[in-house]
N, C-alpha and C positions, 0 to 999 in steps of 0.2 A: 842126433841133435847137434845143432851148430852153436858155436860160441856166441854168435849174435843173439840167438834165441835165449840162451841162458842169461845174457846180459839184459835183454829186454824183460825177461821174467823176474829177475832180481829187482830191476827198476820198478816194474809194475807192483811187485810185492810191497815195496816201500810206499808206493802211492796208495795201494789198497789198504794197507795198515793205517796210514795216516788218516784217510777219509773215514774208515770205520771207527778209528779211535775218536775222532771228532764227533761222529754221530752218536756213539755210545755215551761219551762224556757229556755232551749237551743234554741228552735225555736224562741222565742222572742229575745233572745240575739243575735242570728246569724243575724237576720234582722237588728237589731239596730246597730250592729258592721259593717256590710258590705253594708247595704242599698240595698241589692240585692234580688229581688223576685225570681230570678233564683236559687240563693243559697238555699233559703228555700224550693223551689219546689224539688230541687235535694235531699235535706235532707228528705223531706216527701217521695220521691220515694225510697230512701235507706231504710227508716224505714218500709214502707208498704211492699216493696219487700222482705226484710229480714224476717219480720213476716210471710209472706205468704209461703216462701220456707223453713223456719226452723221448721215448725210444725211436719213434719215427724221425724226429728232428736230428737226434744225435747220430743215428745210423746214416742219415744223408750226409752229415759232416764227414764221417769216416770215408764214405765213397767219393766225396767231392775232392778231398785232399789226399796227399800221401799219408800213409799210416803214421810215420814219425811226426809229421806236422800236426796230425790229429791229436797225438799223445802229448806233444808240446803244448798245444792249445788247451788240452784238458788240465795240465798242471798250472798253466798261466792263469786260467779262470779260477781254479781253486785258490791259488796264491792271492789273487786280487780280492776275492770274496772274503777269505780269512783275514786279510789285512784290514779291509773296511770294517769287518765285524770287531776286530781288536780295537780299532779307533773308536767305534761306537761304545764299546764296553768302557774304555778309559774315560770318555767324555760324558758318560751318563751317570747320574747319581745312583748309588747302590740300591736305594729304596725302590727305584722304578722297576728293578728286576724281580721284586717280590710280589708285584701286582700282576695277576694273570691277564688283566685287561690292558696292561701297559703297551702302548704302540712301540716304544723303544725295545721292550722285551721281545716282541714278535719280529721286529725288523732284525734284531740280533740273531734270533733263532733261525729265521728263514735264510739269512745270509750264510750261516754255517751249514744249513741243510743243502742249499744250492751249491756251496763249495764242495760238499761231499758228493752230491749228485753229478757235478761236472766230471768226476772221476769215471762215470759210466761211459764217457767217450772213449777213454782208455780201455775199458773192459771190452767194448765192441771191437775196437781196433786190434786188441790182442788176439781175439778169436780169428780175425781176418789175417793177421800176421802168421798164425799157425799154418794157414793155407799157403802163404807165400814162402815161408822159411823151411817148412818141414815136408818131406816127401809123404805121399798119401799113405803108404804102409805104416808110417810112424806117427801119424797125427793123433791116433787114439791115445798113445802114451804121452804125447805132448799135452793133450787136453787134460790128462790125469795130473800132470805136473802143474798145470794152471789151477786145477782143483785143490791140489796140495797148498799152493800159494794162498788161495782164498782161505783155506782152513787155518793156516798159520796166522794170517792176518786177523781172522776172527778170534782165535785163541788169545793171541797177544793183546789185541785191542780190548777184549772183554775183561782181561785181568788188569791191565795198566790204566785203562780209562777210569775205573773206580778208584784206584790208588791215587792217581793224580788229582782227581776231583776232591777226594777225601783229605789229602795232605797238602796240596798246593793251590787248588782252585781252578776256575775256568780260564783265568788270564794265562796261566802257565800252560794250560792245555793248548791255547792258541799259539803261544810262543813255540812250543814243540812242533805243532802242526806247520807253522811257517818255516821252521828250520828244516824239517824233513821234506816238505814240498820243494823248498829251494834246492836241497841236495839232490833230490830225484830229478829235478829239472836240469841241473848242471850235468849230472851223470848222463841223462838222456841225450843232451846236446852232443856228447862225444861218442855216442853209439852210432856206428855206420850201418844203415839198413839198406841193402841193395834192392830197390824197387824199380820196376819198369815204369814207363810213363803211365800216368793215371788213365785207366780205361773207363771212359764215360759211355754208359748206355744211352740210347737215343732219348733225347729230351732232358737228360739230367744236367746238362751244362747250364741250363737256365732255370730249372726248377729247384727250389730249395728242399721241398719235401715231395718226393715222387711216390705217393701212396699208390696211385693207379699202376705204375710200372712195377712196384714191389709186389702187389697182389698178383699181377700177371706172371711175375717170375716164380712165385710160390705155386700158382696154378699149373705151371709147366712141369712141375714134378708131381705126378699123381701120388696122392697119399700124404703129401707134406702138410697140407692144411689139416688133415686128420691128426697128424702128430702134434701140431701146434695146439689144436683145440683139446686134444687128450691131456697135454701138459697143463693147459689152462684149467681143465676140470680138476686135475690133481692139486693145483694151487688153490682152487676154490675150496675143495674139501679139506686140503691140508691146512688152510687158514684157520680151521677150527682148533687145531692143535697149537698153532702159533698164538692164538688169542687166549686160550684157556689153560695152557700147560703150566704157566707160573702159578696160577690159582690152585691147580690140582697138586703140584709139587709142594707148595707151601702148606698144604693141608697134611702132608706126611712128615715134613722135616722143618727145621728152623731156616730162616732166611740165610744165615751164615753157611749152613750145610748145603743148602740149595745152590748158593753161589759157587761154592767150591766144587760141587758135583757137576755143574754146568761147565766149569773150566776143564775138568777131567774128561767129561763126555765130548767136549769139542775136539779132543784128539781124534775122534772118529772121522771128522772131515779130512784130517791130515792122512790118517791111515788108509782111508778109502781112495784118496788121490794117489798115494804112493803105490797102492796095489795096481791101479790102472796104469800108472807110469811104468811099472815093472812088467806086468802081464798083458796089458792091452785090453781090448774089449771083445776079442774073438772075431770070427769071420763075419758075423752079422750083428752089428751094434744095436739094431732095432730089437732083435730077439733078446739081447742082454738087457736093454732098457725095460722091456716088459717083464722079464723074469725078476728084475730088481724091484719093479713096482709090485709084483705079486708078493714078494717077500715083505716089502714095506707095509702093505695093507694088511697082511696076515699078522704082522707084529702089532699093528694098531688095534686089531681085534682083541688081542690077548694081553697086552702089556699093562692094562689097567683092570683086568678081569677080577683081581683082588687088590686090596689096599696095601701094596707092598712096594717100598722104595727100591728094593733089590730087583724085583721084576720090572719095575719102571725103568731103572737105570740100564739094565741089560738090553731091554727093547729099544730104548732111545739110542744107545751106543751103536747097535747094529743099524738102526735107521739112519743115523748120521753118517755112518761109513758108506752107505749106499747113495747118499745125495751126490757126491762127486762122480759116482759111476753114471747116474742118470743124466747129469749135466754134460758129462763128456760124451755120452752116446748121442745126444741131440746135436752137440756141436760138430762131432765127427761126421754125422749124416749130412748136415747142411754144408759143411766144408767140401764134401765130395760132389754134392748134387746141385749146388747153387753156383752160377758163374761168379768168378772173383770180383767183377766190377759191380755186382749187386749184393755181395755178402753183407756189407755194412748195414744196408737198409733192411735186408731180410732178418739179420740178427736183431736189429732195433725193432722191427715189426713184431717178431716173436716175443721180444722182451715186453713190448707194450701190451700185447694181447694177453700173454701169460700172467704178467704181474698185475693186470687190472683186476684179477679175481680176488687177490688177497685183501685189498681194502674193503671190498663188498662184504666178504665173509666177516672181517673184523668188526664191521658196524652191525651186522645182522645177528651174529651168533651169540653175542652177549645177552640180549634180551631173551632169546630162545632158551639159553641155558638157565637164566635167572628165573623166568616166569613159567617155564614148562618142565624142563628136565629136573631141576633141583627140587621143586615141590613134589614132582612125581615120585622121586626116590627118597624124600624126607618123610612125608606122612600121606602120600598119595597111593594110587593103585599099584605103582611099581614097587614101592616098599613092601606092600602086602604080598605081592606075587613072587618077587625074586629076592626080597631083602634078606631072607634067612641065609642065603649062600652068597649073594652078591654084595651085601652090605647096604646100609641106609645112611642118609645124610646128604649134605650139599656136595661133598667130594664124589660120592657115588653117583649123583646125578650127572656130573661132568664125565665120570668114567663111562657111564652108559652111553653118553653122547659120543665119546671116543670110539667105543666098540661099534656102534651103529655106523659111524662114519667109515670105519675100517671095512665093515661088511659091504657098504655101498661101493667103496673104492675098489675092493677086490672083484665084485661082480662086474663093474664097468670095465675093469682091466681085462678080465677073461673074455668078455663079449667083444672088446676092441681087438683082441688077438685073432678073432674069427672074422673080422670085418674085411671088406674089399680094399679099403684104404691100407690096412696093414699088409695085405698080400702084395699090392702094387708097389708100395714103398720098399718092401723087403726085396722084391724082384728088381727094382731100379737100382738098389744099392749093390746087389750081387755082381 
């Protein structure tokens, strides 16, 4: 690893932490101000939808400019958006932020969300910088360190965002965000990144979003489309857990215990990233990715098989440890097989396709759980058939949905390992 890489990684950690801190804090603040679950769900939908559909555009920015310029642009955009949000907050009567239909409230929320989303330019740029700064044989370990940085930012942001909102309020959240973003921008300015002249693929000098060329680049690597759609499927099914896990966990423990437990379990992100940074991903990252998915889906089958917070916590911890492994595998594969001049767009394309699944699941799975699975396990046929050993009630309906999702995910993963796309992509990487 080079000193430049470590400097960029620390700088990116600061930016990741700041943007995640704002995203968590605004979510908490919005609910506390409006007492509206609908408002927070709309906010989540705006965030996930924008992340999903901005990948094409943000990836094109990374390929069009030098990576350091892209990262500076990311921080500048965040800084400007947070500043405007702070001005709106100061100049708007406090009562306006308590009304979920207030235009000022949603302008304020969207500005903060877009400020956080602007950080995705840096995320894509960092993945391409691993290709530039790190030799091929060490990129898996470098990607593991990136995963660790993401884990640290998630852990710290999840803890301190709640504390700042609870003790100081949203205004000081923005002040901290402005200070940290400014410090990251100043530090980045003095980091020297040796980049060759920007390599433009044909047509990209004039096109802002080269979707056609990006799809062509993905098609040139047999099996890569299969990998992207496999990860999209995982996000689609995995969105079930993202949408319903809080409801299930809060049926077992108090909100205070659940919050502390999440803080502890978040260490899994860090530990998983550190293991990859130390040990790497093996000779075939694709094989490692699929084995990790097999373990994750197996956990999903059994970690809610009984109403036990201990069983749930152990399963979630192992699951979270494996997330950085899966992410590092995909990044390492693309860094080797995609030409550097197209990596920004391909990473952005993959982000758009894969992340588009989560909002769909979030909107669909709630009614399915509420009107099908919960009645089924409360006083329906499911409660009569398996209630004696599986348990009955609303939480067991959610648990049954988790178990079935795990079974579907495991079957699809095993079938995908026997597919032509898997064999071709594995052979191309070797």
